[in-house]
C-alpha positions, 0 to 999 in steps of 0.5 A: 487602222487602230481597231485592227491593231492587236491589244498590247500586253497588259502590265503585270504589276498592280501599280503599273496595271492601274496606271495602264487603265487610266492611260487607256481611259485618257485614250478614250477621251482623246478618240471618242470624246468620252469615257465610261465605267466600261472603259475603266474596267476593260483594261484591267482584264481578268483582274478587274474585280478587285482592281476595278474597285480600287480605281473606282474608290480613288476619286473618293479620296479627294474632298471634291464632289464627284457629282452624278458619278457618285452613286453609280461608282458606289454601286459598282464598287459594292457589286465588285465586292459581292463578286469577290465574296461569291468568287464569281468574277463572271457575275454580270454587271448591269449594262446601264451601269457600265454605260455611265460616263466618267467626267474627265475632271473625275479622271484627272482626280483619279490620276492625282490620287493614284500618284499619292498611293503609288508607294502602296500599289507598287509594293512587292508581295509581302514577306509574310504571306498570311493566309488572310491575304491568300486563297479563298479566305483572303479573297473573301476578306477583301470582298467584305472590306470592299463591300463594307467600304462601298456601303459607307460611301453610300451613307447619305451625309453632306460632303464633310471631311473624311466621310468619303476619304476613310471608306475609300482608303479602306477599299483601296488598302483591302484591295492592295493587301489582297493583290500584293498579299500584304497583311499590313495593308489589309490591317491598315484597311481595317483601321480606315473602316473602323475610323469611318464607323467611329466618325459616323457614330460621332456625327450621329451622336452629335446631331442627335444631341445638338442638331445637324445644323449645329454640327455643320456650323462647327465643321471647317468650310 
């Protein structure tokens, strides 16, 4: 029986482990007909805190609405960021949150988005291993970036170009900068979050000046 078979060893590389987690979710859809946030995190093993945040951020790179998964995913990313800041990988996640089902359509988007960022995920460790992407300082910097990105994802604005994409990219880049010890990716993550802040500030200023309806009328789609 499948339940009696020993669990296969997890891949060690960051990109390979992320793909492994999505494959395990696909197996859950095929065997149980559904997959939950628990099914997303479990295959990541001891690396689920950082890599879980990256996986959860993947669908936000797409302009497609995520529906009911949006709020739970943002909340779980924030909790994982706090875990990193506090250096508490064993901090419990609310059971109710872990039981949230992930629509198969969202899983499909995650697979597509991972393919787009695979060149970053599969990078080897950076040649220049700055202390900002290693040890306690690197972990806390990554946690701060993940938490900041999650808070930006939670900003209650309609689905507009880049409002989700930039924070999600920032989260993913912070995580990959930490896991691959690549300061360049962490800097890209900082740039993505800074761009997101600038975008929200610009939208807020425009809405205050001309009204939100006028701002929406100028946006594509």
